[in-house]
Phi, psi and omega in degrees: 000128175264133184235128172244136182242140168253143183103225184269105183289345182285001183290345181099211185290167188296324180294319179295319179297317181296321183285333181274335184293150181272110179278115184299335179285333178270330185267344187299314186237144168256131184261154176286146175304132179089009178287134178250139176275120179288344180283315185237346179089003178293155183240137178270113183224131175051040176084006181223152172274130183224157170275130183212136180294342178271010184301330180293344181268007181305135183281333183234162177230137174196146176295135175289165180303324180292315179293328176294319176299317179298313180301318182278353183057044180235088180294156173262340181223142176232131175232124178249129182244119190225160174116165183293326178298316180299318180294321183284335184239034184310308185297318179296320180293314179298321178295319177299315180298316179296319179297314179296320178299315179298317181298311182292317183296329177299322181273326187230094184301338182273358180254109183215154170284130177271316181205154171226112182241145179239128178219124175051042178080003179251133177256128178243125183243135173243147183228158178277352186223132181298318181298326181296318177302319178294316181297322178294316177297318179294324177295320176297315181295319180294324183277323189234005183074216179083188182248137175239116177247133183231147176226125180247128177251101184296324182299326182250005183047057181235144171239130172245121180236145177232122174246132178217151179210000000 
């Protein structure tokens, strides 16, 4: 994986930079205990957003950071999938992305795919979480080889990843 960083290059690898950077959507608001997101149903408990069967019992309502990103149309991660392999194996790639999204979202309610668009044989994926874009790219690389290039912009808490094969 080739990584280019904008901002402070001394942070180390891209995952460490993404986890240390201050995401304005996560840091902007502190929510009250028991806040339920009307968009997705996640519940704010003990300082974290979680999936909970008692979410309908939330005492307060507010959009969670992921639903706010979706509402504002401001992704934290971009993954572009390019190349002849991607065009020839489109359905398998889309299924892998959907499977990975389900796995990650079960553990981390704020990490979701926002959109998957296909244009001229190129698949463009946007995510609510910078780490998710990286994980999706890494899953493609682990499954199908190819090249994964990533660029992290710490100032805007954005990841741009390109996978090609």
